[in-house]
N, CA, C and O atoms as a Tripos MOL2 file, in Angstrom:
@<TRIPOS>MOLECULE
protein
  320   319    80     0     0
PROTEIN
NO_CHARGES

@<TRIPOS>ATOM
      1 N           0.8430   -1.1810    0.0000 N.3       1 MET1
      2 CA          0.0000    0.0000    0.0000 C.3       1 MET1
      3 C           0.8880    1.2430    0.0000 C.2       1 MET1
      4 O           1.9150    1.2830    0.6770 O.2       1 MET1
      5 N           0.4980    2.2140   -0.7340 N.am      2 LEU2
      6 CA          1.2090    3.4770   -0.8350 C.3       2 LEU2
      7 C           0.6400    4.4630    0.1820 C.2       2 LEU2
      8 O          -0.5750    4.5780    0.3430 O.2       2 LEU2
      9 N           1.5350    5.1650    0.8620 N.am      3 GLU3
     10 CA          1.1180    6.2130    1.7900 C.3       3 GLU3
     11 C           1.9690    7.4360    1.5100 C.2       3 GLU3
     12 O           3.1830    7.3190    1.3440 O.2       3 GLU3
     13 N           1.3540    8.6020    1.4570 N.am      4 ILE4
     14 CA          2.0800    9.8530    1.2480 C.3       4 ILE4
     15 C           1.8710   10.7180    2.4820 C.2       4 ILE4
     16 O           0.7430   11.0140    2.8760 O.2       4 ILE4
     17 N           2.9930   11.1140    3.0810 N.am      5 ILE5
     18 CA          2.9730   11.9350    4.2900 C.3       5 ILE5
     19 C           3.5150   13.3080    3.9290 C.2       5 ILE5
     20 O           4.6400   13.4220    3.4430 O.2       5 ILE5
     21 N           2.7390   14.3350    4.1590 N.am      6 GLN6
     22 CA          3.1520   15.7070    3.8680 C.3       6 GLN6
     23 C           3.6760   16.3400    5.1540 C.2       6 GLN6
     24 O           3.0100   16.3090    6.1900 O.2       6 GLN6
     25 N           4.8780   16.9160    5.0760 N.am      7 LEU7
     26 CA          5.4800   17.5970    6.2200 C.3       7 LEU7
     27 C           5.6380   19.0740    5.8910 C.2       7 LEU7
     28 O           6.2640   19.4290    4.8920 O.2       7 LEU7
     29 N           5.0790   19.9240    6.7200 N.am      8 LYS8
     30 CA          5.2200   21.3650    6.5140 C.3       8 LYS8
     31 C           6.5140   21.8200    7.1800 C.2       8 LYS8
     32 O           6.6920   21.6550    8.3870 O.2       8 LYS8
     33 N           7.4090   22.3890    6.3880 N.am      9 LEU9
     34 CA          8.6790   22.8900    6.8920 C.3       9 LEU9
     35 C           8.5240   24.3860    7.1440 C.2       9 LEU9
     36 O           8.1570   25.1400    6.2430 O.2       9 LEU9
     37 N           8.8000   24.8010    8.3490 N.am     10 GLN10
     38 CA          8.5200   26.1810    8.7430 C.3      10 GLN10
     39 C           9.3820   27.2180    8.0170 C.2      10 GLN10
     40 O           8.8990   28.2930    7.6640 O.2      10 GLN10
     41 N          10.6560   26.8920    7.7960 N.am     11 LYS11
     42 CA         11.5080   27.8560    7.1020 C.3      11 LYS11
     43 C          11.0370   27.9660    5.6610 C.2      11 LYS11
     44 O          11.0160   26.9670    4.9410 O.2      11 LYS11
     45 N          10.6720   29.1160    5.2470 N.am     12 MET12
     46 CA         10.1810   29.4210    3.9050 C.3      12 MET12
     47 C           8.8220   28.7640    3.6200 C.2      12 MET12
     48 O           8.3460   28.8170    2.4860 O.2      12 MET12
     49 N           8.2060   28.1610    4.6030 N.am     13 VAL13
     50 CA          6.8910   27.5370    4.4940 C.3      13 VAL13
     51 C           6.7870   26.6960    3.2150 C.2      13 VAL13
     52 O           5.9870   26.9840    2.3240 O.2      13 VAL13
     53 N           7.6110   25.6580    3.1520 N.am     14 THR14
     54 CA          7.5640   24.7120    2.0450 C.3      14 THR14
     55 C           7.1480   23.3490    2.5830 C.2      14 THR14
     56 O           6.9960   23.1670    3.7910 O.2      14 THR14
     57 N           6.9680   22.4110    1.6920 N.am     15 PHE15
     58 CA          6.5570   21.0730    2.0820 C.3      15 PHE15
     59 C           7.5700   20.0420    1.6030 C.2      15 PHE15
     60 O           8.1760   20.1880    0.5420 O.2      15 PHE15
     61 N           7.7360   19.0190    2.3930 N.am     16 SER16
     62 CA          8.5040   17.8440    2.0330 C.3      16 SER16
     63 C           7.5460   16.6700    2.1360 C.2      16 SER16
     64 O           6.5700   16.7190    2.8860 O.2      16 SER16
     65 N           7.8260   15.6170    1.3820 N.am     17 TYR17
     66 CA          6.9300   14.4700    1.3630 C.3      17 TYR17
     67 C           7.7020   13.1840    1.6150 C.2      17 TYR17
     68 O           8.8360   13.0170    1.1660 O.2      17 TYR17
     69 N           7.0660   12.2910    2.3370 N.am     18 ILE18
     70 CA          7.5700   10.9390    2.5170 C.3      18 ILE18
     71 C           6.5950   10.0430    1.7680 C.2      18 ILE18
     72 O           5.4270    9.9300    2.1400 O.2      18 ILE18
     73 N           7.0840    9.4100    0.7140 N.am     19 VAL19
     74 CA          6.2450    8.5040   -0.0730 C.3      19 VAL19
     75 C           6.6630    7.0910    0.2960 C.2      19 VAL19
     76 O           7.8060    6.6940    0.0650 O.2      19 VAL19
     77 N           5.7380    6.3320    0.8690 N.am     20 THR20
     78 CA          6.0900    5.0560    1.4700 C.3      20 THR20
     79 C           5.4510    3.8710    0.7550 C.2      20 THR20
     80 O           4.3960    3.9820    0.1310 O.2      20 THR20
     81 N           6.1180    2.7590    0.8690 N.am     21 ASP21
     82 CA          5.5410    1.4570    0.5280 C.3      21 ASP21
     83 C           5.3690    0.7640    1.8740 C.2      21 ASP21
     84 O           6.3350    0.2650    2.4510 O.2      21 ASP21
     85 N           4.1580    0.7370    2.3600 N.am     22 THR22
     86 CA          3.9240    0.2260    3.7130 C.3      22 THR22
     87 C           4.2340   -1.2590    3.8300 C.2      22 THR22
     88 O           4.5540   -1.7340    4.9200 O.2      22 THR22
     89 N           4.1460   -1.9970    2.7360 N.am     23 ALA23
     90 CA          4.4330   -3.4330    2.7830 C.3      23 ALA23
     91 C           5.9150   -3.7070    3.0140 C.2      23 ALA23
     92 O           6.2700   -4.5830    3.8040 O.2      23 ALA23
     93 N           6.7850   -2.9580    2.3250 N.am     24 SER24
     94 CA          8.2350   -3.1820    2.4450 C.3      24 SER24
     95 C           8.8850   -2.2850    3.4890 C.2      24 SER24
     96 O          10.0630   -2.4420    3.8090 O.2      24 SER24
     97 N           8.0970   -1.3310    4.0230 N.am     25 LYS25
     98 CA          8.6010   -0.3580    5.0110 C.3      25 LYS25
     99 C           9.7500    0.4790    4.4360 C.2      25 LYS25
    100 O          10.6860    0.8320    5.1540 O.2      25 LYS25
    101 N           9.6740    0.7910    3.1410 N.am     26 THR26
    102 CA         10.6520    1.6630    2.5000 C.3      26 THR26
    103 C           9.9640    2.9510    2.0810 C.2      26 THR26
    104 O           8.7410    3.0120    1.9570 O.2      26 THR26
    105 N          10.7870    3.9910    1.8630 N.am     27 CYS27
    106 CA         10.2040    5.2610    1.4510 C.3      27 CYS27
    107 C          11.1930    6.0760    0.6350 C.2      27 CYS27
    108 O          12.4030    5.8510    0.6670 O.2      27 CYS27
    109 N          10.6340    7.0250   -0.0920 N.am     28 ALA28
    110 CA         11.4090    8.0380   -0.7940 C.3      28 ALA28
    111 C          11.0720    9.3720   -0.1420 C.2      28 ALA28
    112 O           9.9330    9.6130    0.2600 O.2      28 ALA28
    113 N          12.0710   10.2240   -0.0450 N.am     29 LEU29
    114 CA         11.8430   11.5710    0.4730 C.3      29 LEU29
    115 C          11.8480   12.5290   -0.7060 C.2      29 LEU29
    116 O          12.7580   12.5030   -1.5360 O.2      29 LEU29
    117 N          10.8440   13.3600   -0.7740 N.am     30 ILE30
    118 CA         10.7370   14.3310   -1.8550 C.3      30 ILE30
    119 C          10.9390   15.7230   -1.2860 C.2      30 ILE30
    120 O          10.2590   16.1340   -0.3460 O.2      30 ILE30
    121 N          11.8970   16.4490   -1.8800 N.am     31 ASP31
    122 CA         12.2200   17.8290   -1.5010 C.3      31 ASP31
    123 C          12.5210   18.0020   -0.0080 C.2      31 ASP31
    124 O          11.8400   18.7690    0.6730 O.2      31 ASP31
    125 N          13.5360   17.2950    0.5040 N.am     32 PRO32
    126 CA         13.8440   17.3640    1.9340 C.3      32 PRO32
    127 C          14.6680   18.5980    2.3100 C.2      32 PRO32
    128 O          15.8220   18.4810    2.7230 O.2      32 PRO32
    129 N          14.0750   19.7570    2.1660 N.am     33 ALA33
    130 CA         14.7720   20.9930    2.5140 C.3      33 ALA33
    131 C          14.5680   21.3080    3.9890 C.2      33 ALA33
    132 O          13.4940   21.0700    4.5410 O.2      33 ALA33
    133 N          15.6080   21.8470    4.6230 N.am     34 PHE34
    134 CA         15.4930   22.3210    5.9990 C.3      34 PHE34
    135 C          14.9430   21.2440    6.9540 C.2      34 PHE34
    136 O          14.4570   20.2060    6.5040 O.2      34 PHE34
    137 N          15.0210   21.4860    8.2230 N.am     35 GLU35
    138 CA         14.4430   20.6480    9.2740 C.3      35 GLU35
    139 C          14.6510   19.1460    9.0450 C.2      35 GLU35
    140 O          13.7260   18.3470    9.1920 O.2      35 GLU35
    141 N          15.8710   18.7880    8.6880 N.am     36 THR36
    142 CA         16.1650   17.3930    8.3600 C.3      36 THR36
    143 C          15.9960   16.4710    9.5690 C.2      36 THR36
    144 O          15.6110   15.3130    9.4040 O.2      36 THR36
    145 N          16.2690   16.9510   10.7520 N.am     37 GLU37
    146 CA         16.0750   16.1130   11.9460 C.3      37 GLU37
    147 C          14.6110   15.7360   12.1080 C.2      37 GLU37
    148 O          14.2970   14.5950   12.4460 O.2      37 GLU37
    149 N          13.7210   16.6790   11.8720 N.am     38 MET38
    150 CA         12.2920   16.4060   11.9610 C.3      38 MET38
    151 C          11.8840   15.3730   10.9110 C.2      38 MET38
    152 O          11.1070   14.4650   11.2050 O.2      38 MET38
    153 N          12.4030   15.5060    9.6920 N.am     39 ILE39
    154 CA         12.0840   14.5680    8.6170 C.3      39 ILE39
    155 C          12.5900   13.1760    8.9820 C.2      39 ILE39
    156 O          11.8490   12.1970    8.8900 O.2      39 ILE39
    157 N          13.8430   13.0880    9.3940 N.am     40 LEU40
    158 CA         14.4220   11.7920    9.7500 C.3      40 LEU40
    159 C          13.7370   11.1700   10.9610 C.2      40 LEU40
    160 O          13.5740    9.9510   11.0180 O.2      40 LEU40
    161 N          13.3400   11.9810   11.9180 N.am     41 ASN41
    162 CA         12.5990   11.4600   13.0840 C.3      41 ASN41
    163 C          11.2510   10.8820   12.6730 C.2      41 ASN41
    164 O          10.8170    9.8590   13.2030 O.2      41 ASN41
    165 N          10.5970   11.5400   11.7290 N.am     42 GLU42
    166 CA          9.3070   11.0380   11.2350 C.3      42 GLU42
    167 C           9.4880    9.6790   10.5600 C.2      42 GLU42
    168 O           8.6960    8.7600   10.7690 O.2      42 GLU42
    169 N          10.5400    9.5650    9.7470 N.am     43 VAL43
    170 CA         10.8440    8.2940    9.0690 C.3      43 VAL43
    171 C          11.1360    7.2090   10.1050 C.2      43 VAL43
    172 O          10.6100    6.0990   10.0190 O.2      43 VAL43
    173 N          11.9710    7.5380   11.0720 N.am     44 LYS44
    174 CA         12.3570    6.5620   12.0970 C.3      44 LYS44
    175 C          11.1610    6.1400   12.9450 C.2      44 LYS44
    176 O          10.9730    4.9520   13.2080 O.2      44 LYS44
    177 N          10.3640    7.0960   13.3670 N.am     45 THR45
    178 CA          9.1940    6.8060   14.1930 C.3      45 THR45
    179 C           8.2470    5.8440   13.4890 C.2      45 THR45
    180 O           7.6360    4.9860   14.1270 O.2      45 THR45
    181 N           8.1270    5.9870   12.1890 N.am     46 ARG46
    182 CA          7.2290    5.1300   11.4160 C.3      46 ARG46
    183 C           7.8850    3.8150   11.0000 C.2      46 ARG46
    184 O           7.2190    2.9220   10.4770 O.2      46 ARG46
    185 N           9.2110    3.6970   11.2380 N.am     47 GLY47
    186 CA          9.9030    2.4470   10.9520 C.3      47 GLY47
    187 C          10.2630    2.2230    9.4930 C.2      47 GLY47
    188 O          10.3870    1.0800    9.0540 O.2      47 GLY47
    189 N          10.4330    3.3030    8.7370 N.am     48 TYR48
    190 CA         10.7620    3.1930    7.3180 C.3      48 TYR48
    191 C          12.2650    3.2990    7.0630 C.2      48 TYR48
    192 O          13.0070    3.8660    7.8660 O.2      48 TYR48
    193 N          12.6940    2.7490    5.9410 N.am     49 THR49
    194 CA         14.0540    2.8920    5.4460 C.3      49 THR49
    195 C          13.9980    3.7570    4.1910 C.2      49 THR49
    196 O          13.2160    3.4840    3.2810 O.2      49 THR49
    197 N          14.8230    4.7940    4.1410 N.am     50 VAL50
    198 CA         14.8530    5.6950    2.9850 C.3      50 VAL50
    199 C          15.6570    5.0440    1.8590 C.2      50 VAL50
    200 O          16.8150    4.6700    2.0460 O.2      50 VAL50
    201 N          15.0320    4.9130    0.6920 N.am     51 THR51
    202 CA         15.6930    4.2940   -0.4560 C.3      51 THR51
    203 C          16.0790    5.2960   -1.5270 C.2      51 THR51
    204 O          16.9490    5.0120   -2.3500 O.2      51 THR51
    205 N          15.4460    6.4690   -1.5330 N.am     52 ASN52
    206 CA         15.7370    7.5040   -2.5320 C.3      52 ASN52
    207 C          15.4090    8.8750   -1.9720 C.2      52 ASN52
    208 O          14.5230    9.0340   -1.1320 O.2      52 ASN52
    209 N          16.1490    9.8610   -2.4620 N.am     53 VAL53
    210 CA         15.8530   11.2640   -2.2020 C.3      53 VAL53
    211 C          15.5770   11.8870   -3.5590 C.2      53 VAL53
    212 O          16.4170   11.8300   -4.4560 O.2      53 VAL53
    213 N          14.4100   12.4770   -3.7090 N.am     54 ILE54
    214 CA         13.9820   13.0230   -4.9960 C.3      54 ILE54
    215 C          13.7650   14.5210   -4.8600 C.2      54 ILE54
    216 O          13.0990   14.9830   -3.9330 O.2      54 ILE54
    217 N          14.3320   15.2720   -5.7890 N.am     55 ASN55
    218 CA         14.1090   16.7150   -5.8240 C.3      55 ASN55
    219 C          13.2800   17.0550   -7.0500 C.2      55 ASN55
    220 O          13.6060   16.6460   -8.1640 O.2      55 ASN55
    221 N          12.1950   17.8130   -6.8350 N.am     56 THR56
    222 CA         11.3460   18.1960   -7.9570 C.3      56 THR56
    223 C          12.0120   19.2490   -8.8270 C.2      56 THR56
    224 O          11.7630   19.3230  -10.0300 O.2      56 THR56
    225 N          12.8610   20.0620   -8.2090 N.am     57 HIS57
    226 CA         13.7020   21.0110   -8.9360 C.3      57 HIS57
    227 C          14.8220   21.4370   -7.9970 C.2      57 HIS57
    228 O          14.8270   21.0620   -6.8250 O.2      57 HIS57
    229 N          15.7530   22.2060   -8.4970 N.am     58 CYS58
    230 CA         17.0110   22.4340   -7.7720 C.3      58 CYS58
    231 C          17.1090   23.7470   -7.0110 C.2      58 CYS58
    232 O          18.2200   24.2210   -6.7750 O.2      58 CYS58
    233 N          16.0010   24.3540   -6.6190 N.am     59 HIS59
    234 CA         16.0600   25.5400   -5.7760 C.3      59 HIS59
    235 C          16.3510   25.1140   -4.3390 C.2      59 HIS59
    236 O          15.9670   24.0220   -3.9220 O.2      59 HIS59
    237 N          17.0190   25.9630   -3.5970 N.am     60 SER60
    238 CA         17.4410   25.5950   -2.2430 C.3      60 SER60
    239 C          16.2760   25.2960   -1.3100 C.2      60 SER60
    240 O          16.4370   24.5370   -0.3540 O.2      60 SER60
    241 N          15.1010   25.8780   -1.5650 N.am     61 ASP61
    242 CA         13.9660   25.5790   -0.6830 C.3      61 ASP61
    243 C          13.4210   24.1660   -0.9010 C.2      61 ASP61
    244 O          12.4630   23.7530   -0.2480 O.2      61 ASP61
    245 N          14.0460   23.4280   -1.8300 N.am     62 HIS62
    246 CA         13.6880   22.0250   -2.0520 C.3      62 HIS62
    247 C          14.8760   21.0860   -1.8480 C.2      62 HIS62
    248 O          14.6880   19.8780   -1.7020 O.2      62 HIS62
    249 N          16.0890   21.6230   -1.8350 N.am     63 THR63
    250 CA         17.2870   20.7740   -1.7840 C.3      63 THR63
    251 C          18.1900   21.0170   -0.5830 C.2      63 THR63
    252 O          19.1740   20.2980   -0.4110 O.2      63 THR63
    253 N          17.8910   21.9930    0.2410 N.am     64 ALA64
    254 CA         18.8060   22.3880    1.3190 C.3      64 ALA64
    255 C          19.1240   21.2620    2.2950 C.2      64 ALA64
    256 O          20.1700   21.2930    2.9440 O.2      64 ALA64
    257 N          18.2610   20.2850    2.4130 N.am     65 GLY65
    258 CA         18.5030   19.1880    3.3430 C.3      65 GLY65
    259 C          19.1700   17.9700    2.7200 C.2      65 GLY65
    260 O          19.4310   16.9880    3.4150 O.2      65 GLY65
    261 N          19.4490   18.0180    1.4290 N.am     66 ASN66
    262 CA         20.0000   16.8460    0.7500 C.3      66 ASN66
    263 C          21.2460   16.2790    1.4250 C.2      66 ASN66
    264 O          21.3010   15.0840    1.7140 O.2      66 ASN66
    265 N          22.2300   17.1090    1.6750 N.am     67 ALA67
    266 CA         23.5060   16.6160    2.2160 C.3      67 ALA67
    267 C          23.2970   15.8670    3.5290 C.2      67 ALA67
    268 O          23.8360   14.7760    3.7180 O.2      67 ALA67
    269 N          22.5280   16.4440    4.4200 N.am     68 ALA68
    270 CA         22.2960   15.8040    5.7220 C.3      68 ALA68
    271 C          21.5010   14.5060    5.5720 C.2      68 ALA68
    272 O          21.8100   13.5100    6.2260 O.2      68 ALA68
    273 N          20.4940   14.5170    4.7240 N.am     69 ILE69
    274 CA         19.6720   13.3180    4.5160 C.3      69 ILE69
    275 C          20.4960   12.2180    3.8560 C.2      69 ILE69
    276 O          20.4270   11.0620    4.2730 O.2      69 ILE69
    277 N          21.2750   12.5640    2.8290 N.am     70 LEU70
    278 CA         22.0950   11.5620    2.1410 C.3      70 LEU70
    279 C          23.1320   10.9660    3.0890 C.2      70 LEU70
    280 O          23.3680    9.7580    3.0730 O.2      70 LEU70
    281 N          23.7490   11.8060    3.9080 N.am     71 ALA71
    282 CA         24.7500   11.3270    4.8660 C.3      71 ALA71
    283 C          24.1200   10.3990    5.9110 C.2      71 ALA71
    284 O          24.7260    9.4070    6.3160 O.2      71 ALA71
    285 N          22.9200   10.7260    6.3340 N.am     72 ALA72
    286 CA         22.2540    9.9410    7.3870 C.3      72 ALA72
    287 C          21.6870    8.6220    6.8720 C.2      72 ALA72
    288 O          21.5850    7.6530    7.6240 O.2      72 ALA72
    289 N          21.3160    8.5830    5.5900 N.am     73 THR73
    290 CA         20.6100    7.4060    5.0860 C.3      73 THR73
    291 C          21.4150    6.5730    4.0820 C.2      73 THR73
    292 O          21.1870    5.3700    3.9490 O.2      73 THR73
    293 N          22.3490    7.2070    3.3830 N.am     74 GLY74
    294 CA         23.0870    6.5060    2.3260 C.3      74 GLY74
    295 C          22.2640    6.3030    1.0700 C.2      74 GLY74
    296 O          22.7030    5.6240    0.1420 O.2      74 GLY74
    297 N          21.0750    6.8840    1.0290 N.am     75 ALA75
    298 CA         20.2040    6.7540   -0.1430 C.3      75 ALA75
    299 C          20.7260    7.6080   -1.2980 C.2      75 ALA75
    300 O          21.3240    8.6580   -1.0640 O.2      75 ALA75
    301 N          20.5090    7.1750   -2.5340 N.am     76 PRO76
    302 CA         20.9180    7.9840   -3.6750 C.3      76 PRO76
    303 C          19.9390    9.1370   -3.9130 C.2      76 PRO76
    304 O          18.7680    9.0670   -3.5410 O.2      76 PRO76
    305 N          20.4470   10.1890   -4.5370 N.am     77 ALA77
    306 CA         19.6120   11.3450   -4.8870 C.3      77 ALA77
    307 C          19.2390   11.2780   -6.3590 C.2      77 ALA77
    308 O          20.0320   10.8700   -7.2080 O.2      77 ALA77
    309 N          18.0120   11.6900   -6.6330 N.am     78 ILE78
    310 CA         17.5200   11.7710   -7.9950 C.3      78 ILE78
    311 C          17.1560   13.2250   -8.2520 C.2      78 ILE78
    312 O          16.3400   13.8070   -7.5380 O.2      78 ILE78
    313 N          17.7700   13.8080   -9.2830 N.am     79 HIS79
    314 CA         17.5320   15.2110   -9.6160 C.3      79 HIS79
    315 C          16.9200   15.2990  -11.0120 C.2      79 HIS79
    316 O          17.1740   14.4480  -11.8640 O.2      79 HIS79
    317 N          16.1110   16.3360  -11.2390 N.am     80 PRO80
    318 CA         15.5440   16.5250  -12.5800 C.3      80 PRO80
    319 C          16.6240   16.9100  -13.5710 C.2      80 PRO80
    320 O          16.3370   17.1110  -14.7510 O.2      80 PRO80
@<TRIPOS>BOND
     1     1     2 1
     2     2     3 1
     3     3     4 2
     4     3     5 am
     5     5     6 1
     6     6     7 1
     7     7     8 2
     8     7     9 am
     9     9    10 1
    10    10    11 1
    11    11    12 2
    12    11    13 am
    13    13    14 1
    14    14    15 1
    15    15    16 2
    16    15    17 am
    17    17    18 1
    18    18    19 1
    19    19    20 2
    20    19    21 am
    21    21    22 1
    22    22    23 1
    23    23    24 2
    24    23    25 am
    25    25    26 1
    26    26    27 1
    27    27    28 2
    28    27    29 am
    29    29    30 1
    30    30    31 1
    31    31    32 2
    32    31    33 am
    33    33    34 1
    34    34    35 1
    35    35    36 2
    36    35    37 am
    37    37    38 1
    38    38    39 1
    39    39    40 2
    40    39    41 am
    41    41    42 1
    42    42    43 1
    43    43    44 2
    44    43    45 am
    45    45    46 1
    46    46    47 1
    47    47    48 2
    48    47    49 am
    49    49    50 1
    50    50    51 1
    51    51    52 2
    52    51    53 am
    53    53    54 1
    54    54    55 1
    55    55    56 2
    56    55    57 am
    57    57    58 1
    58    58    59 1
    59    59    60 2
    60    59    61 am
    61    61    62 1
    62    62    63 1
    63    63    64 2
    64    63    65 am
    65    65    66 1
    66    66    67 1
    67    67    68 2
    68    67    69 am
    69    69    70 1
    70    70    71 1
    71    71    72 2
    72    71    73 am
    73    73    74 1
    74    74    75 1
    75    75    76 2
    76    75    77 am
    77    77    78 1
    78    78    79 1
    79    79    80 2
    80    79    81 am
    81    81    82 1
    82    82    83 1
    83    83    84 2
    84    83    85 am
    85    85    86 1
    86    86    87 1
    87    87    88 2
    88    87    89 am
    89    89    90 1
    90    90    91 1
    91    91    92 2
    92    91    93 am
    93    93    94 1
    94    94    95 1
    95    95    96 2
    96    95    97 am
    97    97    98 1
    98    98    99 1
    99    99   100 2
   100    99   101 am
   101   101   102 1
   102   102   103 1
   103   103   104 2
   104   103   105 am
   105   105   106 1
   106   106   107 1
   107   107   108 2
   108   107   109 am
   109   109   110 1
   110   110   111 1
   111   111   112 2
   112   111   113 am
   113   113   114 1
   114   114   115 1
   115   115   116 2
   116   115   117 am
   117   117   118 1
   118   118   119 1
   119   119   120 2
   120   119   121 am
   121   121   122 1
   122   122   123 1
   123   123   124 2
   124   123   125 am
   125   125   126 1
   126   126   127 1
   127   127   128 2
   128   127   129 am
   129   129   130 1
   130   130   131 1
   131   131   132 2
   132   131   133 am
   133   133   134 1
   134   134   135 1
   135   135   136 2
   136   135   137 am
   137   137   138 1
   138   138   139 1
   139   139   140 2
   140   139   141 am
   141   141   142 1
   142   142   143 1
   143   143   144 2
   144   143   145 am
   145   145   146 1
   146   146   147 1
   147   147   148 2
   148   147   149 am
   149   149   150 1
   150   150   151 1
   151   151   152 2
   152   151   153 am
   153   153   154 1
   154   154   155 1
   155   155   156 2
   156   155   157 am
   157   157   158 1
   158   158   159 1
   159   159   160 2
   160   159   161 am
   161   161   162 1
   162   162   163 1
   163   163   164 2
   164   163   165 am
   165   165   166 1
   166   166   167 1
   167   167   168 2
   168   167   169 am
   169   169   170 1
   170   170   171 1
   171   171   172 2
   172   171   173 am
   173   173   174 1
   174   174   175 1
   175   175   176 2
   176   175   177 am
   177   177   178 1
   178   178   179 1
   179   179   180 2
   180   179   181 am
   181   181   182 1
   182   182   183 1
   183   183   184 2
   184   183   185 am
   185   185   186 1
   186   186   187 1
   187   187   188 2
   188   187   189 am
   189   189   190 1
   190   190   191 1
   191   191   192 2
   192   191   193 am
   193   193   194 1
   194   194   195 1
   195   195   196 2
   196   195   197 am
   197   197   198 1
   198   198   199 1
   199   199   200 2
   200   199   201 am
   201   201   202 1
   202   202   203 1
   203   203   204 2
   204   203   205 am
   205   205   206 1
   206   206   207 1
   207   207   208 2
   208   207   209 am
   209   209   210 1
   210   210   211 1
   211   211   212 2
   212   211   213 am
   213   213   214 1
   214   214   215 1
   215   215   216 2
   216   215   217 am
   217   217   218 1
   218   218   219 1
   219   219   220 2
   220   219   221 am
   221   221   222 1
   222   222   223 1
   223   223   224 2
   224   223   225 am
   225   225   226 1
   226   226   227 1
   227   227   228 2
   228   227   229 am
   229   229   230 1
   230   230   231 1
   231   231   232 2
   232   231   233 am
   233   233   234 1
   234   234   235 1
   235   235   236 2
   236   235   237 am
   237   237   238 1
   238   238   239 1
   239   239   240 2
   240   239   241 am
   241   241   242 1
   242   242   243 1
   243   243   244 2
   244   243   245 am
   245   245   246 1
   246   246   247 1
   247   247   248 2
   248   247   249 am
   249   249   250 1
   250   250   251 1
   251   251   252 2
   252   251   253 am
   253   253   254 1
   254   254   255 1
   255   255   256 2
   256   255   257 am
   257   257   258 1
   258   258   259 1
   259   259   260 2
   260   259   261 am
   261   261   262 1
   262   262   263 1
   263   263   264 2
   264   263   265 am
   265   265   266 1
   266   266   267 1
   267   267   268 2
   268   267   269 am
   269   269   270 1
   270   270   271 1
   271   271   272 2
   272   271   273 am
   273   273   274 1
   274   274   275 1
   275   275   276 2
   276   275   277 am
   277   277   278 1
   278   278   279 1
   279   279   280 2
   280   279   281 am
   281   281   282 1
   282   282   283 1
   283   283   284 2
   284   283   285 am
   285   285   286 1
   286   286   287 1
   287   287   288 2
   288   287   289 am
   289   289   290 1
   290   290   291 1
   291   291   292 2
   292   291   293 am
   293   293   294 1
   294   294   295 1
   295   295   296 2
   296   295   297 am
   297   297   298 1
   298   298   299 1
   299   299   300 2
   300   299   301 am
   301   301   302 1
   302   302   303 1
   303   303   304 2
   304   303   305 am
   305   305   306 1
   306   306   307 1
   307   307   308 2
   308   307   309 am
   309   309   310 1
   310   310   311 1
   311   311   312 2
   312   311   313 am
   313   313   314 1
   314   314   315 1
   315   315   316 2
   316   315   317 am
   317   317   318 1
   318   318   319 1
   319   319   320 2
@<TRIPOS>SUBSTRUCTURE
     1 MET1         2 RESIDUE 1 A MET
     2 LEU2         6 RESIDUE 1 A LEU
     3 GLU3        10 RESIDUE 1 A GLU
     4 ILE4        14 RESIDUE 1 A ILE
     5 ILE5        18 RESIDUE 1 A ILE
     6 GLN6        22 RESIDUE 1 A GLN
     7 LEU7        26 RESIDUE 1 A LEU
     8 LYS8        30 RESIDUE 1 A LYS
     9 LEU9        34 RESIDUE 1 A LEU
    10 GLN10       38 RESIDUE 1 A GLN
    11 LYS11       42 RESIDUE 1 A LYS
    12 MET12       46 RESIDUE 1 A MET
    13 VAL13       50 RESIDUE 1 A VAL
    14 THR14       54 RESIDUE 1 A THR
    15 PHE15       58 RESIDUE 1 A PHE
    16 SER16       62 RESIDUE 1 A SER
    17 TYR17       66 RESIDUE 1 A TYR
    18 ILE18       70 RESIDUE 1 A ILE
    19 VAL19       74 RESIDUE 1 A VAL
    20 THR20       78 RESIDUE 1 A THR
    21 ASP21       82 RESIDUE 1 A ASP
    22 THR22       86 RESIDUE 1 A THR
    23 ALA23       90 RESIDUE 1 A ALA
    24 SER24       94 RESIDUE 1 A SER
    25 LYS25       98 RESIDUE 1 A LYS
    26 THR26      102 RESIDUE 1 A THR
    27 CYS27      106 RESIDUE 1 A CYS
    28 ALA28      110 RESIDUE 1 A ALA
    29 LEU29      114 RESIDUE 1 A LEU
    30 ILE30      118 RESIDUE 1 A ILE
    31 ASP31      122 RESIDUE 1 A ASP
    32 PRO32      126 RESIDUE 1 A PRO
    33 ALA33      130 RESIDUE 1 A ALA
    34 PHE34      134 RESIDUE 1 A PHE
    35 GLU35      138 RESIDUE 1 A GLU
    36 THR36      142 RESIDUE 1 A THR
    37 GLU37      146 RESIDUE 1 A GLU
    38 MET38      150 RESIDUE 1 A MET
    39 ILE39      154 RESIDUE 1 A ILE
    40 LEU40      158 RESIDUE 1 A LEU
    41 ASN41      162 RESIDUE 1 A ASN
    42 GLU42      166 RESIDUE 1 A GLU
    43 VAL43      170 RESIDUE 1 A VAL
    44 LYS44      174 RESIDUE 1 A LYS
    45 THR45      178 RESIDUE 1 A THR
    46 ARG46      182 RESIDUE 1 A ARG
    47 GLY47      186 RESIDUE 1 A GLY
    48 TYR48      190 RESIDUE 1 A TYR
    49 THR49      194 RESIDUE 1 A THR
    50 VAL50      198 RESIDUE 1 A VAL
    51 THR51      202 RESIDUE 1 A THR
    52 ASN52      206 RESIDUE 1 A ASN
    53 VAL53      210 RESIDUE 1 A VAL
    54 ILE54      214 RESIDUE 1 A ILE
    55 ASN55      218 RESIDUE 1 A ASN
    56 THR56      222 RESIDUE 1 A THR
    57 HIS57      226 RESIDUE 1 A HIS
    58 CYS58      230 RESIDUE 1 A CYS
    59 HIS59      234 RESIDUE 1 A HIS
    60 SER60      238 RESIDUE 1 A SER
    61 ASP61      242 RESIDUE 1 A ASP
    62 HIS62      246 RESIDUE 1 A HIS
    63 THR63      250 RESIDUE 1 A THR
    64 ALA64      254 RESIDUE 1 A ALA
    65 GLY65      258 RESIDUE 1 A GLY
    66 ASN66      262 RESIDUE 1 A ASN
    67 ALA67      266 RESIDUE 1 A ALA
    68 ALA68      270 RESIDUE 1 A ALA
    69 ILE69      274 RESIDUE 1 A ILE
    70 LEU70      278 RESIDUE 1 A LEU
    71 ALA71      282 RESIDUE 1 A ALA
    72 ALA72      286 RESIDUE 1 A ALA
    73 THR73      290 RESIDUE 1 A THR
    74 GLY74      294 RESIDUE 1 A GLY
    75 ALA75      298 RESIDUE 1 A ALA
    76 PRO76      302 RESIDUE 1 A PRO
    77 ALA77      306 RESIDUE 1 A ALA
    78 ILE78      310 RESIDUE 1 A ILE
    79 HIS79      314 RESIDUE 1 A HIS
    80 PRO80      318 RESIDUE 1 A PRO
């Protein structure tokens, strides 16, 4: 089953998404800008493993958290 979790990031009031496969407990993070600890805590609390980081475009309000997320998860990044 697919589940999409929307996270409101306070800095610049943008959104990040966790797109999950509940059966395999894996997820992709979309636009993980800012507040990376909050994003990673949400993933951990739900018991998911991050398999990909996806950016919809390359503005910093969508990519600012990439380095921290990639370092913490080892997941590959996908850019447009």
